[in-house]
Steps between C-alpha positions, in 0.01 A plus 500: 500500500311325235254704294141364499342433165129568431310424185233764419220354290275752331155377390314830467246684712476860607853500640647447157300772324617847396324794338547531129642853451296552183158366597513500881362148495659230709717246322740226611849616570803337346785391724714804413216736602449299816863540606472875422225543753674280760872573465551332835470168325840564343672589831316320778773279640306195370561339171177526309414314176176583314275272300174623347210335317528569126166672526410645833166384637223678685436291808134457398637287215725284719403134487635157611724478195683815629519361850682201355723729297601699806567179695724384220687836494570463879598132460729555201691781685481351848865393537641833372300742713441551876155640459224604256281800463192482267337822385134429454168687466306523824166365379601133494826518694356293789398225263848484340672506839277219619555288191881539516499395864364158385690475177842559659522206732785501758571867434802621708551847341290820514249568220353843558209635295441871492340769290358842545179702491653780292734454195871529567535822305237694702630743763318352797538142389543228764688295239859582589477436871302175449758381249817594688370354830390178328852457361654560838269233652582257224873538566472506882700230684556426860841483681554147374438604138159339476199688340277658766173442318534204264143487373260658249395839641328826407652831595287812482527843667670393827397141556637169386228227498500134423387481141235237545345695788441818309195671353480832315339740737482836323506639148567847641746486788875427482449227767318293240533153654406334824558165667197467728587165667875516519736772631757677277835318460673840511423870540703768316568840651839663562607142547351170380381295798459135428295245684685173436279305731217549251700395194436164330831316461546189287767231555817653346612152398208466260540613139264746338226320299272642240127408535337672205212257413177692527132405456292806428160329528405673822247772589426730789136472607410793719186454707254785553155520663245390246741302275281276275526131451527537125814722551669255729419197293614675182840575649543153652408345164774676296663234277832367629464690829752373755505743787264755664591767753174554691508855649272469801373729773671572829693206642402274207125496501267435206123476430333193652267438202478140402561570133828672586617200700398258222683706234816487704469128561448429134808706405704327762399160377625594152852574645464882515710633791303769688685721756326718758649850508359779709411825323650696796853622434599417857427194706466133429247242386379290790308210352229381734505795736142594391226270373507678162841356424422144601340431162831597331683247707250231422529592124875440502608866484856562618602778729718789374583617851637857484646481149451792256290455185811571295704235672216246495436548131866448409545214745192323365622537140843379604376201691255392230785535242746294702250236605287473193307179582525498875224702658559359845869614494388849396262515794770377734754761386235772521489435880875550530690830501757436224695827516344706771185586306262428793481455868367164628455475876 
């Protein structure tokens, strides 16, 4: 029986921290220390290679350049490994998972992101279980030798979620992530129960392609009762602005003030792509359901359906990067689910 090969990529985050024996402060662990705390890595029945960033990064410092770097690491090692596990800090894990789902076009192997709420050297840490289960999922194949979950995912506590459907839910609990609008791809207990009917499969005949062009000239504009015209216009007038995520109320509603409508129309006429995203973690935008969203339609605002803010931000950056001078193509692709990031009925 052929041994599965998994590449473990260590970026940083709580999972890679250990307590300094002299000061008690948390510091990044080196690979030798990491193996010491997880000896199962050396005798797991799966061949595991390890790559680490030269300097481990707190996830608050992760940026599009690092998304690209991770995508390249997967791409460069794609033919020699059956799956990939990325250790990442929890704070921006959902953004990275979403970005990688767009950057790794035609992905047909598992890329599992995981981390922990407590450092790996702490007695009650959730790190070891998250790590070992993620590796098992990355190596899992069906009876025909095909990967069971060949997409970018997030595993935490006992759930495997589609990466571009996740949001960090808690800074306290071990079950730190949630996928409000899409069911888990797998649940881990005594056994790992997969839901293959929920998995996004690409055509296996297509080769993996890197799509790492990014345009960072986007903003998130969150509406609130009493928001002022000067605030909205200041944001929409940012130099070189290309995209706006408009976080609206309920099913996609916004103030009906004439100044607000005019400000959106002016931005749209300048080629700024504006996308309607509900502030609610669950549910979908329904443009035109209420009169208060009709103005958004008239102003040229696109629907974000049930996409997460994390996925919409990275998708918008990706589409604006890949279609630099084609606003209409960006709008068209925003209405399509490219890799399972939203549900369109």
